[in-house]
DRENTORKOL-3810 file (N, C-alpha, C; in nm, 4 decimals):
REM DRENTORKOL-3810
@n.u->4.7861; n.v->9.2040; n.w->11.6411; ca.u->4.9099; ca.v->9.1775; ca.w->11.6897; c.u->4.9509; c.v->9.2616; c.w->11.8166
@n.u->4.9643; n.v->9.2038; n.w->11.9223; ca.u->4.9914; ca.v->9.2714; ca.w->12.0519; c.u->5.1339; c.v->9.3254; c.w->12.0611
@n.u->5.1499; n.v->9.4371; n.w->12.1144; ca.u->5.2895; ca.v->9.4876; ca.w->12.1445; c.u->5.3143; c.v->9.5012; c.w->12.2942
@n.u->5.4054; n.v->9.4542; n.w->12.3404; ca.u->5.4178; ca.v->9.4594; ca.w->12.4963; c.u->5.4931; c.v->9.3310; c.w->12.5447
@n.u->5.5209; n.v->9.3335; n.w->12.6692; ca.u->5.5845; ca.v->9.2195; ca.w->12.7337; c.u->5.4869; c.v->9.0923; c.w->12.7291
@n.u->5.5410; n.v->8.9757; n.w->12.6996; ca.u->5.4563; ca.v->8.8537; ca.w->12.6808; c.u->5.4680; c.v->8.7724; c.w->12.8042
@n.u->5.5763; n.v->8.7723; n.w->12.8725; ca.u->5.5947; ca.v->8.6733; ca.w->12.9938; c.u->5.6477; c.v->8.7700; c.w->13.1029
@n.u->5.6746; n.v->8.6890; n.w->13.2131; ca.u->5.7210; ca.v->8.7555; ca.w->13.3448; c.u->5.8540; c.v->8.8178; c.w->13.3236
@n.u->5.9532; n.v->8.7621; n.w->13.2549; ca.u->6.0859; ca.v->8.8139; ca.w->13.2314; c.u->6.0690; c.v->8.9468; c.w->13.1560
@n.u->5.9897; n.v->8.9407; n.w->13.0514; ca.u->5.9841; ca.v->9.0687; ca.w->12.9659; c.u->5.9172; c.v->9.1834; c.w->13.0491
@n.u->5.8170; n.v->9.1432; n.w->13.1362; ca.u->5.7604; ca.v->9.2518; ca.w->13.2211; c.u->5.8573; c.v->9.3151; c.w->13.3150
@n.u->5.9502; n.v->9.2221; n.w->13.3735; ca.u->6.0453; ca.v->9.2722; ca.w->13.4652; c.u->6.1420; c.v->9.3653; c.w->13.3877
@n.u->6.1765; n.v->9.3254; n.w->13.2656; ca.u->6.2714; ca.v->9.4150; ca.w->13.1841; c.u->6.2072; c.v->9.5461; c.w->13.1577
@n.u->6.0814; n.v->9.5466; n.w->13.1221; ca.u->6.0101; ca.v->9.6687; ca.w->13.0855; c.u->6.0189; c.v->9.7503; c.w->13.2086
@n.u->5.9794; n.v->9.7062; n.w->13.3297; ca.u->5.9835; ca.v->9.7925; ca.w->13.4442; c.u->6.1146; c.v->9.8389; c.w->13.4801
@n.u->6.2206; n.v->9.7591; n.w->13.4582; ca.u->6.3611; ca.v->9.7898; ca.w->13.4842; c.u->6.4037; c.v->9.9202; c.w->13.4018
@n.u->6.3765; n.v->9.9047; n.w->13.2687; ca.u->6.4343; ca.v->10.0041; ca.w->13.1838; c.u->6.3221; c.v->10.1095; c.w->13.1388
@n.u->6.2139; n.v->10.1089; n.w->13.1921; ca.u->6.0989; ca.v->10.2165; ca.w->13.1601; c.u->6.1498; c.v->10.3594; c.w->13.1838
@n.u->6.2322; n.v->10.3761; n.w->13.2927; ca.u->6.2690; ca.v->10.5210; ca.w->13.3139; c.u->6.4161; c.v->10.5493; c.w->13.2748
@n.u->6.4807; n.v->10.4623; n.w->13.2002; ca.u->6.6053; ca.v->10.4885; ca.w->13.1558; c.u->6.6150; c.v->10.5853; c.w->13.0473
@n.u->6.7118; n.v->10.6839; n.w->13.0379; ca.u->6.7200; ca.v->10.7844; ca.w->12.9493; c.u->6.8317; c.v->10.7462; c.w->12.8569
@n.u->6.8154; n.v->10.7754; n.w->12.7202; ca.u->6.9177; ca.v->10.7415; ca.w->12.6169; c.u->6.9571; c.v->10.8681; c.w->12.5573
@n.u->7.0823; n.v->10.8813; n.w->12.5458; ca.u->7.1390; ca.v->10.9982; ca.w->12.4810; c.u->7.1502; c.v->10.9756; c.w->12.3240
@n.u->7.0502; n.v->11.0220; n.w->12.2551; ca.u->7.0489; ca.v->11.0102; ca.w->12.1076; c.u->7.1258; c.v->11.1309; c.w->12.0447
@n.u->7.2425; n.v->11.1036; n.w->12.0045; ca.u->7.3209; ca.v->11.2116; ca.w->11.9485; c.u->7.2581; c.v->11.2585; c.w->11.8146
@n.u->7.2418; n.v->11.3855; n.w->11.7913; ca.u->7.1910; ca.v->11.4426; ca.w->11.6666; c.u->7.3140; c.v->11.4630; c.w->11.5772
@n.u->7.3228; n.v->11.3722; n.w->11.4885; ca.u->7.4340; ca.v->11.3769; ca.w->11.3848; c.u->7.4168; c.v->11.5046; c.w->11.2808
@n.u->7.2887; n.v->11.5364; n.w->11.2637; ca.u->7.2701; ca.v->11.6410; ca.w->11.1547; c.u->7.3225; c.v->11.7713; c.w->11.1993
@n.u->7.3517; n.v->11.7984; n.w->11.3287; ca.u->7.4122; ca.v->11.9196; ca.w->11.3718; c.u->7.5607; c.v->11.9275; c.w->11.3485
@n.u->7.6267; n.v->11.8052; n.w->11.3484; ca.u->7.7636; ca.v->11.7857; ca.w->11.3176; c.u->7.7999; c.v->11.7926; c.w->11.1608
@n.u->7.7181; n.v->11.7184; n.w->11.0864; ca.u->7.7487; ca.v->11.7034; ca.w->10.9476; c.u->7.6266; c.v->11.7315; c.w->10.8661
@n.u->7.6409; n.v->11.8139; n.w->10.7661; ca.u->7.5205; ca.v->11.8473; ca.w->10.6851; c.u->7.4873; c.v->11.7329; c.w->10.5992
@n.u->7.3625; n.v->11.6937; n.w->10.5913; ca.u->7.3236; ca.v->11.5683; ca.w->10.5012; c.u->7.3648; c.v->11.5867; c.w->10.3527
@n.u->7.3600; n.v->11.7142; n.w->10.2971; ca.u->7.3941; ca.v->11.7200; ca.w->10.1547; c.u->7.5442; c.v->11.7082; c.w->10.1441
@n.u->7.6206; n.v->11.7515; n.w->10.2287; ca.u->7.7587; ca.v->11.7345; ca.w->10.2146; c.u->7.7973; c.v->11.5837; c.w->10.2306
@n.u->7.7307; n.v->11.5207; n.w->10.3226; ca.u->7.7577; ca.v->11.3652; ca.w->10.3426; c.u->7.7234; c.v->11.2915; c.w->10.2137
@n.u->7.6012; n.v->11.3194; n.w->10.1589; ca.u->7.5560; ca.v->11.2526; ca.w->10.0468; c.u->7.6520; c.v->11.2799; c.w->9.9222
@n.u->7.6895; n.v->11.4043; n.w->9.9172; ca.u->7.7778; ca.v->11.4374; ca.w->9.8160; c.u->7.9169; c.v->11.3678; c.w->9.8237
@n.u->7.9731; n.v->11.3516; n.w->9.9442; ca.u->8.0975; ca.v->11.2818; ca.w->9.9593; c.u->8.0786; c.v->11.1322; c.w->9.9358
@n.u->7.9633; n.v->11.0736; n.w->9.9716; ca.u->7.9384; ca.v->10.9363; ca.w->9.9421; c.u->7.9325; c.v->10.9169; c.w->9.7913
@n.u->7.8594; n.v->11.0050; n.w->9.7232; ca.u->7.8431; ca.v->10.9983; ca.w->9.5759; c.u->7.9842; c.v->11.0070; c.w->9.5137
@n.u->8.0758; n.v->11.0948; n.w->9.5682; ca.u->8.2070; ca.v->11.1083; ca.w->9.5034; c.u->8.2770; c.v->10.9791; c.w->9.5254
@n.u->8.2748; n.v->10.9265; n.w->9.6478; ca.u->8.3558; ca.v->10.7969; ca.w->9.6819; c.u->8.2889; c.v->10.6773; c.w->9.5792
@n.u->8.1669; n.v->10.6773; n.w->9.5686; ca.u->8.1129; ca.v->10.5741; ca.w->9.4848; c.u->8.1574; c.v->10.5879; c.w->9.3394
@n.u->8.1529; n.v->10.7059; n.w->9.2868; ca.u->8.1968; ca.v->10.7356; ca.w->9.1458; c.u->8.3578; c.v->10.6925; c.w->9.1306
@n.u->8.4280; n.v->10.7329; n.w->9.2416; ca.u->8.5640; ca.v->10.6992; ca.w->9.2278; c.u->8.5901; c.v->10.5452; c.w->9.2322
@n.u->8.5175; n.v->10.4759; n.w->9.3110; ca.u->8.5305; ca.v->10.3241; ca.w->9.3296; c.u->8.4867; c.v->10.2708; c.w->9.1894
@n.u->8.3825; n.v->10.3164; n.w->9.1356; ca.u->8.3314; ca.v->10.2631; ca.w->9.0036; c.u->8.4357; c.v->10.2815; c.w->8.9043
@n.u->8.4968; n.v->10.4039; n.w->8.8964; ca.u->8.5947; ca.v->10.4323; ca.w->8.7940; c.u->8.7184; c.v->10.3432; c.w->8.8153
@n.u->8.7525; n.v->10.3197; n.w->8.9361; ca.u->8.8710; ca.v->10.2273; ca.w->8.9632; c.u->8.8448; c.v->10.0901; c.w->8.9260
@n.u->8.7155; n.v->10.0404; n.w->8.9462; ca.u->8.6871; ca.v->9.9089; ca.w->8.8938; c.u->8.6852; c.v->9.8971; c.w->8.7450
@n.u->8.6417; n.v->10.0020; n.w->8.6750; ca.u->8.6391; ca.v->10.0094; ca.w->8.5333; c.u->8.7880; c.v->10.0034; c.w->8.4737
@n.u->8.8706; n.v->10.0797; n.w->8.5362; ca.u->9.0082; ca.v->10.0928; ca.w->8.4997; c.u->9.0846; c.v->9.9613; c.w->8.5212
@n.u->9.0542; n.v->9.8991; n.w->8.6420; ca.u->9.1145; ca.v->9.7685; ca.w->8.6714; c.u->9.0692; c.v->9.6622; c.w->8.5663
@n.u->8.9402; n.v->9.6658; n.w->8.5200; ca.u->8.9051; ca.v->9.5767; ca.w->8.4253; c.u->8.9674; c.v->9.5880; c.w->8.2874
@n.u->8.9820; n.v->9.7296; n.w->8.2458; ca.u->9.0448; ca.v->9.7547; ca.w->8.1229; c.u->9.1942; c.v->9.7094; c.w->8.1283
@n.u->9.2666; n.v->9.7305; n.w->8.2382; ca.u->9.3966; ca.v->9.6959; ca.w->8.2473; c.u->9.4156; c.v->9.5445; c.w->8.2534
@n.u->9.3182; n.v->9.4770; n.w->8.3203; ca.u->9.3268; ca.v->9.3245; ca.w->8.3048; c.u->9.3139; c.v->9.2710; c.w->8.1753
@n.u->9.2105; n.v->9.3267; n.w->8.1031; ca.u->9.1988; ca.v->9.2854; ca.w->7.9674; c.u->9.3064; c.v->9.3099; c.w->7.8758
@n.u->9.3648; n.v->9.4304; n.w->7.8872; ca.u->9.4896; ca.v->9.4623; ca.w->7.8105; c.u->9.6020; c.v->9.3778; c.w->7.8412
@n.u->9.6337; n.v->9.3465; n.w->7.9716; ca.u->9.7417; ca.v->9.2499; ca.w->8.0013; c.u->9.7081; c.v->9.1183; c.w->7.9535
@n.u->9.5861; n.v->9.0643; n.w->7.9645; ca.u->9.5565; ca.v->8.9320; ca.w->7.9127; c.u->9.5751; c.v->8.9215; c.w->7.7609
@n.u->9.5445; n.v->9.0375; n.w->7.6880; ca.u->9.5596; ca.v->9.0312; ca.w->7.5432; c.u->9.7051; c.v->9.0307; c.w->7.5076
@n.u->9.7813; n.v->9.1153; n.w->7.5786; ca.u->9.9330; ca.v->9.1311; ca.w->7.5593; c.u->9.9952; c.v->8.9950; c.w->7.5801
@n.u->9.9645; n.v->8.9223; n.w->7.6960; ca.u->10.0155; ca.v->8.8034; ca.w->7.7259; c.u->9.9815; c.v->8.6934; c.w->7.6223
@n.u->9.8606; n.v->8.7049; n.w->7.5581; ca.u->9.8200; ca.v->8.6137; ca.w->7.4555; c.u->9.9101; c.v->8.6309; c.w->7.3300
@n.u->9.9355; n.v->8.7596; n.w->7.2962; ca.u->10.0034; ca.v->8.7871; ca.w->7.1691; c.u->10.1604; c.v->8.7644; c.w->7.1915
@n.u->10.2092; n.v->8.7638; n.w->7.3053; ca.u->10.3497; ca.v->8.7444; ca.w->7.3308; c.u->10.3809; c.v->8.6069; c.w->7.3722
@n.u->10.2980; n.v->8.5151; n.w->7.3821; ca.u->10.3246; ca.v->8.3758; ca.w->7.4162; c.u->10.3967; c.v->8.3106; c.w->7.3060
@n.u->10.5053; n.v->8.2290; n.w->7.3516; ca.u->10.5870; ca.v->8.1504; ca.w->7.2492; c.u->10.5709; c.v->8.0014; c.w->7.2953
@n.u->10.5265; n.v->7.9203; n.w->7.2060; ca.u->10.5217; ca.v->7.7791; ca.w->7.2428; c.u->10.6495; c.v->7.7144; c.w->7.2044
@n.u->10.6928; n.v->7.6232; n.w->7.2910; ca.u->10.8156; ca.v->7.5502; ca.w->7.2779; c.u->10.7858; c.v->7.3992; c.w->7.2677
@n.u->10.8461; n.v->7.3322; n.w->7.1805; ca.u->10.8124; ca.v->7.1910; ca.w->7.1760; c.u->10.8509; c.v->7.1102; c.w->7.3150
@n.u->10.7754; n.v->7.0356; n.w->7.3617; ca.u->10.8015; ca.v->6.9581; ca.w->7.4849; c.u->10.8637; c.v->6.8268; c.w->7.4659
@n.u->10.9489; n.v->6.7951; n.w->7.5558; ca.u->11.0152; ca.v->6.6578; ca.w->7.5516; c.u->10.9158; c.v->6.5462; c.w->7.5534
@n.u->10.8064; n.v->6.5704; n.w->7.6255; ca.u->10.7007; ca.v->6.4683; ca.w->7.6380; c.u->10.6173; c.v->6.4496; c.w->7.5005
@n.u->10.6119; n.v->6.5534; n.w->7.4246; ca.u->10.5271; ca.v->6.5405; ca.w->7.3092; c.u->10.6065; c.v->6.4572; c.w->7.1962
@n.u->10.7282; n.v->6.4393; n.w->7.1955; ca.u->10.7995; ca.v->6.3649; ca.w->7.1091; c.u->10.8144; c.v->6.2109; c.w->7.1391
@n.u->10.7816; n.v->6.1903; n.w->7.2686; ca.u->10.7944; ca.v->6.0451; ca.w->7.3086; c.u->10.6819; c.v->5.9587; c.w->7.2673
END
């Protein structure tokens, strides 16, 4: 599999951008990877716990509504 420009337009683009410099910011100097991974892990655990709590609350509310429901006779049922 060949790598490189395949047609005339690609060749022109390669010539145009061959000498361009790109400023690749080195993020590792700004933030330590261990701290970033630790923060991401903490956020993930918090989100997981919130989802578990939401699920428990939803189940509790559903069970409570089921126990407290009162059925009333309908006018349409007697007709």
